[in-house]
C-alpha positions in Angstrom: 13.8 44.1 -363.5 13.6 43.5 -359.8 15.7 46.6 -359.1 13.2 48.7 -361.1 10.2 47.6 -359.0 9.7 49.9 -356.0 8.5 48.6 -352.7 5.6 51.0 -352.8 4.1 53.8 -354.8 2.5 57.1 -353.7 1.0 60.0 -355.6 3.0 62.6 -353.7 5.9 62.7 -351.3 3.5 64.2 -348.7 1.5 61.0 -348.8 4.3 59.2 -346.9 3.7 59.2 -343.2 6.1 58.4 -340.3 3.9 55.4 -339.6 4.5 54.2 -343.2 8.2 54.7 -342.8 8.2 52.6 -339.6 5.9 50.0 -341.2 8.5 49.6 -343.9 11.1 49.0 -341.1 13.0 52.2 -342.0 14.5 54.8 -339.7 15.2 57.6 -342.1 14.1 59.0 -345.5 16.1 60.3 -348.4 14.2 62.5 -350.8 14.8 63.6 -354.4 14.5 67.2 -355.4 13.1 67.8 -358.9 9.5 66.8 -359.3 9.5 65.0 -355.9 10.1 67.7 -353.2 10.5 70.7 -355.5 9.2 72.0 -358.7 11.3 70.8 -361.7 14.7 72.6 -362.1 14.0 75.0 -359.2 14.6 75.5 -355.5 10.9 76.1 -354.9 9.4 73.4 -352.6 6.3 71.7 -353.7 3.1 72.5 -351.7 3.1 71.0 -348.3 6.7 69.7 -348.5 8.2 72.0 -345.9 5.5 71.0 -343.4 6.0 67.3 -344.3 9.7 67.6 -343.6 9.0 69.3 -340.2 6.5 66.6 -339.4 8.9 63.8 -340.2 11.7 65.4 -338.1 9.2 66.0 -335.2 8.3 62.3 -335.4 12.0 61.4 -335.1 12.5 60.4 -338.7 15.7 62.0 -340.1 15.4 63.4 -343.7 18.2 64.0 -346.2 18.0 65.6 -349.7 19.6 63.3 -352.2 19.8 64.9 -355.6 21.7 64.8 -358.9 21.4 68.6 -359.1 24.5 70.7 -358.6 25.3 70.9 -354.9 24.8 74.6 -354.7 21.2 74.4 -356.0 20.4 71.3 -353.9 21.8 73.1 -350.8 19.4 76.0 -351.3 16.5 73.6 -351.1 17.9 71.6 -348.2 18.5 74.8 -346.3 14.8 75.7 -346.7 14.0 72.3 -345.2 16.8 72.5 -342.6 18.1 69.0 -343.6 21.5 67.6 -344.8 22.1 67.5 -348.5 24.0 65.3 -351.0 24.2 67.1 -354.3 25.7 65.7 -357.5 24.7 62.3 -356.0 25.5 60.4 -359.3 22.3 58.4 -359.0 21.8 55.5 -359.8 25.4 54.8 -358.7 25.5 53.5 -355.1 27.8 56.1 -353.5 25.1 58.7 -353.0 22.7 56.3 -351.3 25.5 55.0 -349.0 26.3 58.6 -348.1 22.7 59.3 -347.3 22.5 56.3 -345.0 25.7 57.5 -343.3 24.4 61.1 -342.9 21.2 59.8 -341.3 23.1 57.4 -339.1 21.4 54.3 -340.4 22.1 51.3 -342.6 21.0 51.3 -346.2 18.4 48.6 -345.4 16.8 51.1 -343.0 16.8 54.0 -345.4 13.7 54.7 -347.4 14.3 56.5 -350.7 11.5 58.5 -352.3 11.8 59.7 -355.8 10.0 60.2 -359.1 12.4 58.3 -361.5 12.6 54.6 -361.8 16.0 54.6 -363.7 17.8 56.8 -361.2 16.0 57.0 -357.8 14.5 53.5 -357.6 17.2 51.6 -359.5 20.1 53.1 -357.5 18.3 52.8 -354.1 17.3 49.1 -354.8 20.9 48.2 -355.9 22.2 49.9 -352.7 19.9 47.8 -350.4 17.5 50.7 -349.6 13.7 50.5 -349.4 11.9 52.5 -352.1 8.8 54.5 -352.8 8.2 55.7 -356.3 6.2 59.0 -356.3 4.6 60.3 -359.4 6.2 63.4 -361.0 4.5 66.5 -359.7 4.5 68.2 -363.1 5.5 67.5 -366.7 9.3 67.5 -367.1 10.7 70.7 -368.5 13.8 69.0 -369.8 12.2 67.2 -372.8 14.3 65.0 -375.1 15.8 62.0 -373.3 13.5 62.7 -370.2 10.4 62.1 -372.3 11.9 58.8 -373.6 12.7 57.8 -370.0 9.1 58.6 -368.9 7.8 56.5 -371.7 10.1 53.6 -370.7 9.0 54.0 -367.1 5.4 53.6 -368.1 6.2 50.4 -370.1 8.3 48.9 -367.2 5.7 49.8 -364.5 2.9 48.3 -366.5 4.4 44.9 -365.8 3.9 45.3 -362.0 1.2 47.9 -361.5 -1.8 46.4 -359.8 0.4 44.0 -357.9 1.8 46.6 -355.6 1.1 46.6 -351.8 
């Protein structure tokens, strides 16, 4: 269960500030695409996300897009943000997180991973030694089926530690 408990939670990706990144002893941020930095199953950034990425970069915090989406789709979004991309990241396997740390020239322990899914983003980041922030999904998932089951399981798991977060 410890790998499913994020270090912090935020409502939106844009709630994460450079000061928070530094307070968590991190030097770079890896962000998920669908429902974290873009609308689900699209290359359309969520409101404020492009400005947020620019602000992070201006504050000296490198950002990388880390997504299970096909690389071509993830690259379109990353190009809009002008950041590196790792598509087909195979989250929650460790390799994508380690590549993200390498691309941002930091160690996994200094990489903050922000994502909306406990069983991919948070689990894989935690197992890789990264710091984590679980953001709430921006909108209802369009995929249905197993995604709805995962969201139900996330609610059950997070109920065990909600209220005890920093």
